[in-house]
VMD Tcl script that builds the backbone (N, CA, C; Angstrom):
set m [mol new atoms 285]
animate dup $m
set s [atomselect $m all]
$s set {name element resname resid chain x y z} {
  {N N MET 1 A -124.124 9.473 -29.908}
  {CA C MET 1 A -123.534 10.731 -30.330}
  {C C MET 1 A -122.242 10.415 -31.073}
  {N N ASN 2 A -122.069 11.018 -32.229}
  {CA C ASN 2 A -120.834 10.841 -32.971}
  {C C ASN 2 A -119.979 12.118 -32.865}
  {N N LYS 3 A -118.839 12.114 -33.519}
  {CA C LYS 3 A -117.896 13.230 -33.412}
  {C C LYS 3 A -118.514 14.544 -33.890}
  {N N SER 4 A -119.226 14.514 -35.020}
  {CA C SER 4 A -119.833 15.753 -35.539}
  {C C SER 4 A -120.880 16.312 -34.585}
  {N N GLU 5 A -121.664 15.416 -33.978}
  {CA C GLU 5 A -122.669 15.865 -33.024}
  {C C GLU 5 A -122.014 16.449 -31.778}
  {N N LEU 6 A -120.905 15.863 -31.350}
  {CA C LEU 6 A -120.162 16.385 -30.199}
  {C C LEU 6 A -119.624 17.789 -30.503}
  {N N ILE 7 A -119.083 17.976 -31.694}
  {CA C ILE 7 A -118.559 19.281 -32.107}
  {C C ILE 7 A -119.683 20.319 -32.113}
  {N N GLU 8 A -120.828 19.943 -32.677}
  {CA C GLU 8 A -121.984 20.835 -32.733}
  {C C GLU 8 A -122.469 21.208 -31.338}
  {N N GLU 9 A -122.531 20.224 -30.459}
  {CA C GLU 9 A -122.982 20.458 -29.086}
  {C C GLU 9 A -122.024 21.389 -28.346}
  {N N LEU 10 A -120.725 21.192 -28.541}
  {CA C LEU 10 A -119.731 22.075 -27.920}
  {C C LEU 10 A -119.903 23.506 -28.416}
  {N N ALA 11 A -120.110 23.674 -29.699}
  {CA C ALA 11 A -120.307 25.008 -30.275}
  {C C ALA 11 A -121.575 25.653 -29.715}
  {N N ASN 12 A -122.637 24.869 -29.573}
  {CA C ASN 12 A -123.904 25.404 -29.061}
  {C C ASN 12 A -123.829 25.803 -27.591}
  {N N ARG 13 A -123.045 25.068 -26.810}
  {CA C ARG 13 A -122.992 25.314 -25.366}
  {C C ARG 13 A -121.863 26.252 -24.942}
  {N N SER 14 A -121.065 26.699 -25.886}
  {CA C SER 14 A -119.933 27.567 -25.541}
  {C C SER 14 A -119.912 28.786 -26.448}
  {N N ASP 15 A -118.919 29.622 -26.238}
  {CA C ASP 15 A -118.743 30.801 -27.078}
  {C C ASP 15 A -117.898 30.494 -28.308}
  {N N LEU 16 A -117.609 29.206 -28.531}
  {CA C LEU 16 A -116.767 28.818 -29.659}
  {C C LEU 16 A -117.595 28.655 -30.927}
  {N N ASN 17 A -116.983 28.993 -32.054}
  {CA C ASN 17 A -117.660 28.726 -33.322}
  {C C ASN 17 A -117.424 27.269 -33.708}
  {N N LEU 18 A -118.042 26.834 -34.795}
  {CA C LEU 18 A -117.963 25.434 -35.209}
  {C C LEU 18 A -116.529 25.010 -35.511}
  {N N LYS 19 A -115.766 25.881 -36.175}
  {CA C LYS 19 A -114.379 25.570 -36.550}
  {C C LYS 19 A -113.507 25.375 -35.300}
  {N N ALA 20 A -113.662 26.273 -34.330}
  {CA C ALA 20 A -112.881 26.180 -33.090}
  {C C ALA 20 A -113.289 24.945 -32.285}
  {N N SER 21 A -114.584 24.650 -32.267}
  {CA C SER 21 A -115.070 23.460 -31.559}
  {C C SER 21 A -114.497 22.195 -32.173}
  {N N GLU 22 A -114.435 22.156 -33.500}
  {CA C GLU 22 A -113.870 20.999 -34.189}
  {C C GLU 22 A -112.403 20.816 -33.814}
  {N N LYS 23 A -111.687 21.935 -33.741}
  {CA C LYS 23 A -110.266 21.874 -33.384}
  {C C LYS 23 A -110.080 21.349 -31.955}
  {N N VAL 24 A -110.913 21.806 -31.032}
  {CA C VAL 24 A -110.826 21.369 -29.633}
  {C C VAL 24 A -111.089 19.871 -29.520}
  {N N VAL 25 A -112.181 19.406 -30.137}
  {CA C VAL 25 A -112.534 17.984 -30.066}
  {C C VAL 25 A -111.441 17.130 -30.707}
  {N N SER 26 A -110.953 17.545 -31.869}
  {CA C SER 26 A -109.897 16.789 -32.557}
  {C C SER 26 A -108.621 16.742 -31.726}
  {N N LEU 27 A -108.282 17.844 -31.090}
  {CA C LEU 27 A -107.091 17.902 -30.242}
  {C C LEU 27 A -107.217 16.948 -29.054}
  {N N ILE 28 A -108.374 16.918 -28.425}
  {CA C ILE 28 A -108.596 16.014 -27.295}
  {C C ILE 28 A -108.470 14.563 -27.742}
  {N N ILE 29 A -109.116 14.223 -28.851}
  {CA C ILE 29 A -109.074 12.845 -29.346}
  {C C ILE 29 A -107.651 12.445 -29.730}
  {N N GLU 30 A -106.927 13.314 -30.404}
  {CA C GLU 30 A -105.545 13.018 -30.795}
  {C C GLU 30 A -104.660 12.799 -29.576}
  {N N ASN 31 A -104.852 13.621 -28.543}
  {CA C ASN 31 A -104.060 13.458 -27.322}
  {C C ASN 31 A -104.405 12.163 -26.595}
  {N N MET 32 A -105.668 11.769 -26.625}
  {CA C MET 32 A -106.060 10.499 -26.015}
  {C C MET 32 A -105.452 9.329 -26.789}
  {N N LYS 33 A -105.477 9.403 -28.119}
  {CA C LYS 33 A -104.858 8.352 -28.936}
  {C C LYS 33 A -103.376 8.237 -28.630}
  {N N GLN 34 A -102.694 9.377 -28.565}
  {CA C GLN 34 A -101.256 9.369 -28.304}
  {C C GLN 34 A -100.950 8.778 -26.937}
  {N N ALA 35 A -101.771 9.111 -25.947}
  {CA C ALA 35 A -101.574 8.554 -24.605}
  {C C ALA 35 A -101.697 7.030 -24.639}
  {N N LEU 36 A -102.676 6.514 -25.373}
  {CA C LEU 36 A -102.825 5.056 -25.477}
  {C C LEU 36 A -101.669 4.439 -26.252}
  {N N PHE 37 A -101.207 5.102 -27.326}
  {CA C PHE 37 A -100.033 4.615 -28.070}
  {C C PHE 37 A -98.824 4.540 -27.143}
  {N N ASP 38 A -98.713 5.515 -26.234}
  {CA C ASP 38 A -97.602 5.560 -25.277}
  {C C ASP 38 A -97.856 4.674 -24.062}
  {N N GLU 39 A -98.934 3.883 -24.121}
  {CA C GLU 39 A -99.308 2.935 -23.078}
  {C C GLU 39 A -99.614 3.615 -21.746}
  {N N GLU 40 A -100.176 4.808 -21.817}
  {CA C GLU 40 A -100.610 5.518 -20.617}
  {C C GLU 40 A -102.090 5.227 -20.384}
  {N N ARG 41 A -102.493 5.309 -19.149}
  {CA C ARG 41 A -103.900 5.125 -18.787}
  {C C ARG 41 A -104.571 6.495 -18.842}
  {N N ILE 42 A -105.801 6.550 -19.325}
  {CA C ILE 42 A -106.563 7.799 -19.388}
  {C C ILE 42 A -107.731 7.669 -18.424}
  {N N GLU 43 A -107.870 8.612 -17.517}
  {CA C GLU 43 A -108.975 8.573 -16.571}
  {C C GLU 43 A -109.753 9.876 -16.636}
  {N N LEU 44 A -111.046 9.763 -16.881}
  {CA C LEU 44 A -111.944 10.912 -16.887}
  {C C LEU 44 A -112.905 10.720 -15.720}
  {N N ARG 45 A -112.649 11.411 -14.623}
  {CA C ARG 45 A -113.446 11.239 -13.400}
  {C C ARG 45 A -114.928 11.409 -13.700}
  {N N GLY 46 A -115.730 10.517 -13.154}
  {CA C GLY 46 A -117.166 10.567 -13.350}
  {C C GLY 46 A -117.618 9.934 -14.663}
  {N N PHE 47 A -116.675 9.586 -15.536}
  {CA C PHE 47 A -117.016 8.992 -16.832}
  {C C PHE 47 A -116.460 7.587 -16.951}
  {N N GLY 48 A -115.125 7.462 -16.858}
  {CA C GLY 48 A -114.503 6.150 -16.955}
  {C C GLY 48 A -113.031 6.262 -17.295}
  {N N SER 49 A -112.428 5.114 -17.609}
  {CA C SER 49 A -111.001 5.119 -17.933}
  {C C SER 49 A -110.731 4.229 -19.145}
  {N N PHE 50 A -109.672 4.560 -19.845}
  {CA C PHE 50 A -109.215 3.797 -20.999}
  {C C PHE 50 A -107.840 3.243 -20.662}
  {N N HIS 51 A -107.590 2.010 -21.073}
  {CA C HIS 51 A -106.271 1.421 -20.869}
  {C C HIS 51 A -106.029 0.374 -21.952}
  {N N ILE 52 A -104.792 -0.083 -22.027}
  {CA C ILE 52 A -104.412 -1.096 -23.008}
  {C C ILE 52 A -104.320 -2.447 -22.300}
  {N N GLU 53 A -104.887 -3.477 -22.904}
  {CA C GLU 53 A -104.742 -4.841 -22.387}
  {C C GLU 53 A -103.914 -5.642 -23.378}
  {N N TYR 54 A -103.105 -6.546 -22.841}
  {CA C TYR 54 A -102.184 -7.347 -23.646}
  {C C TYR 54 A -102.672 -8.784 -23.740}
  {N N TYR 55 A -102.531 -9.358 -24.915}
  {CA C TYR 55 A -102.890 -10.754 -25.138}
  {C C TYR 55 A -101.695 -11.472 -25.728}
  {N N LYS 56 A -101.364 -12.626 -25.164}
  {CA C LYS 56 A -100.250 -13.428 -25.669}
  {C C LYS 56 A -100.668 -14.130 -26.962}
  {N N ALA 57 A -99.681 -14.568 -27.715}
  {CA C ALA 57 A -99.945 -15.344 -28.931}
  {C C ALA 57 A -100.562 -16.683 -28.529}
  {N N TYR 58 A -101.400 -17.215 -29.389}
  {CA C TYR 58 A -102.020 -18.509 -29.112}
  {C C TYR 58 A -102.396 -19.210 -30.414}
  {N N ILE 59 A -102.717 -20.470 -30.287}
  {CA C ILE 59 A -103.171 -21.256 -31.437}
  {C C ILE 59 A -104.699 -21.150 -31.461}
  {N N GLY 60 A -105.228 -20.613 -32.554}
  {CA C GLY 60 A -106.672 -20.470 -32.703}
  {C C GLY 60 A -107.182 -21.435 -33.758}
  {N N ARG 61 A -108.460 -21.297 -34.085}
  {CA C ARG 61 A -109.061 -22.168 -35.079}
  {C C ARG 61 A -109.888 -21.328 -36.031}
  {N N ASN 62 A -109.703 -21.560 -37.316}
  {CA C ASN 62 A -110.510 -20.902 -38.323}
  {C C ASN 62 A -111.893 -21.549 -38.269}
  {N N PRO 63 A -112.934 -20.784 -37.909}
  {CA C PRO 63 A -114.259 -21.384 -37.743}
  {C C PRO 63 A -114.850 -21.924 -39.056}
  {N N LYS 64 A -114.413 -21.382 -40.157}
  {CA C LYS 64 A -114.949 -21.815 -41.454}
  {C C LYS 64 A -114.355 -23.152 -41.897}
  {N N THR 65 A -113.027 -23.290 -41.727}
  {CA C THR 65 A -112.348 -24.496 -42.221}
  {C C THR 65 A -111.968 -25.468 -41.107}
  {N N GLY 66 A -111.944 -24.991 -39.862}
  {CA C GLY 66 A -111.522 -25.838 -38.760}
  {C C GLY 66 A -110.010 -25.930 -38.637}
  {N N GLU 67 A -109.285 -25.267 -39.537}
  {CA C GLU 67 A -107.827 -25.296 -39.561}
  {C C GLU 67 A -107.249 -24.526 -38.372}
  {N N SER 68 A -106.187 -25.064 -37.758}
  {CA C SER 68 A -105.489 -24.362 -36.678}
  {C C SER 68 A -104.647 -23.243 -37.263}
  {N N ILE 69 A -104.672 -22.097 -36.593}
  {CA C ILE 69 A -103.876 -20.952 -37.059}
  {C C ILE 69 A -103.166 -20.319 -35.869}
  {N N GLN 70 A -102.027 -19.714 -36.144}
  {CA C GLN 70 A -101.261 -19.009 -35.114}
  {C C GLN 70 A -101.790 -17.571 -35.034}
  {N N VAL 71 A -102.272 -17.175 -33.860}
  {CA C VAL 71 A -102.739 -15.813 -33.646}
  {C C VAL 71 A -101.618 -15.066 -32.933}
  {N N LYS 72 A -101.192 -13.951 -33.517}
  {CA C LYS 72 A -100.081 -13.177 -32.948}
  {C C LYS 72 A -100.510 -12.482 -31.657}
  {N N GLU 73 A -99.514 -12.131 -30.837}
  {CA C GLU 73 A -99.809 -11.362 -29.636}
  {C C GLU 73 A -100.346 -10.003 -30.063}
  {N N LYS 74 A -101.174 -9.410 -29.207}
  {CA C LYS 74 A -101.756 -8.119 -29.573}
  {C C LYS 74 A -102.066 -7.288 -28.342}
  {N N ARG 75 A -102.254 -5.998 -28.599}
  {CA C ARG 75 A -102.660 -5.044 -27.573}
  {C C ARG 75 A -103.968 -4.424 -28.041}
  {N N LEU 76 A -104.931 -4.308 -27.122}
  {CA C LEU 76 A -106.216 -3.725 -27.475}
  {C C LEU 76 A -106.615 -2.675 -26.449}
  {N N PRO 77 A -107.212 -1.575 -26.898}
  {CA C PRO 77 A -107.695 -0.563 -25.956}
  {C C PRO 77 A -109.016 -1.016 -25.330}
  {N N PHE 78 A -109.184 -0.726 -24.044}
  {CA C PHE 78 A -110.406 -1.058 -23.335}
  {C C PHE 78 A -110.917 0.153 -22.585}
  {N N PHE 79 A -112.230 0.222 -22.413}
  {CA C PHE 79 A -112.876 1.277 -21.641}
  {C C PHE 79 A -113.564 0.644 -20.452}
  {N N LYS 80 A -113.365 1.227 -19.279}
  {CA C LYS 80 A -114.053 0.771 -18.081}
  {C C LYS 80 A -114.898 1.931 -17.572}
  {N N VAL 81 A -116.194 1.733 -17.502}
  {CA C VAL 81 A -117.108 2.789 -17.079}
  {C C VAL 81 A -116.851 3.166 -15.624}
  {N N GLY 82 A -116.967 4.463 -15.329}
  {CA C GLY 82 A -116.775 4.948 -13.966}
  {C C GLY 82 A -117.987 4.669 -13.097}
  {N N LYS 83 A -117.775 4.644 -11.805}
  {CA C LYS 83 A -118.829 4.335 -10.843}
  {C C LYS 83 A -120.005 5.310 -10.954}
  {N N ASP 84 A -119.717 6.614 -11.022}
  {CA C ASP 84 A -120.781 7.620 -11.098}
  {C C ASP 84 A -121.653 7.425 -12.327}
  {N N LEU 85 A -121.033 7.204 -13.483}
  {CA C LEU 85 A -121.784 7.017 -14.722}
  {C C LEU 85 A -122.602 5.735 -14.671}
  {N N LYS 86 A -121.997 4.670 -14.162}
  {CA C LYS 86 A -122.695 3.378 -14.058}
  {C C LYS 86 A -123.942 3.524 -13.178}
  {N N GLU 87 A -123.777 4.200 -12.046}
  {CA C GLU 87 A -124.918 4.390 -11.124}
  {C C GLU 87 A -126.000 5.255 -11.756}
  {N N ARG 88 A -125.589 6.302 -12.455}
  {CA C ARG 88 A -126.552 7.205 -13.097}
  {C C ARG 88 A -127.339 6.479 -14.194}
  {N N ILE 89 A -126.656 5.675 -14.980}
  {CA C ILE 89 A -127.336 4.924 -16.045}
  {C C ILE 89 A -128.299 3.913 -15.446}
  {N N ASN 90 A -127.873 3.196 -14.418}
  {CA C ASN 90 A -128.746 2.203 -13.800}
  {C C ASN 90 A -129.925 2.832 -13.057}
  {N N LYS 91 A -129.718 4.015 -12.487}
  {CA C LYS 91 A -130.798 4.722 -11.782}
  {C C LYS 91 A -131.839 5.214 -12.764}
  {N N ASN 92 A -131.384 5.843 -13.856}
  {CA C ASN 92 A -132.308 6.434 -14.818}
  {C C ASN 92 A -132.775 5.472 -15.892}
  {N N GLY 93 A -131.999 4.421 -16.139}
  {CA C GLY 93 A -132.323 3.532 -17.251}
  {C C GLY 93 A -132.962 2.215 -16.842}
  {N N ALA 94 A -133.137 1.995 -15.530}
  {CA C ALA 94 A -133.702 0.712 -15.092}
  {C C ALA 94 A -135.144 0.609 -15.540}
  {N N LYS 95 A -135.489 -0.581 -16.046}
  {CA C LYS 95 A -136.870 -0.779 -16.533}
  {C C LYS 95 A -137.578 -1.811 -15.705}
}
mol reanalyze $m
mol bondsrecalc $m
mol representation Tube
mol addrep $m
């Protein structure tokens, strides 16, 4: 599901029109981005959580040339699936 499909689904399942649904979804996403920029943890019960992980600078290797390069420290967002969602996927998706 992408953002447009989410907006459409919200409009179909609620009394909101497409324009209002788009505004709601965009507002939620913007607030989640801002929370991560502010280094806050986001937890959606039954779904999962988002947080920032930190990586120190290190010496890496360019795989094409074999040359050593300095990789700067960085922060990356991560998602950890919630227990309920993990169990539901494994229950319904096990083959």
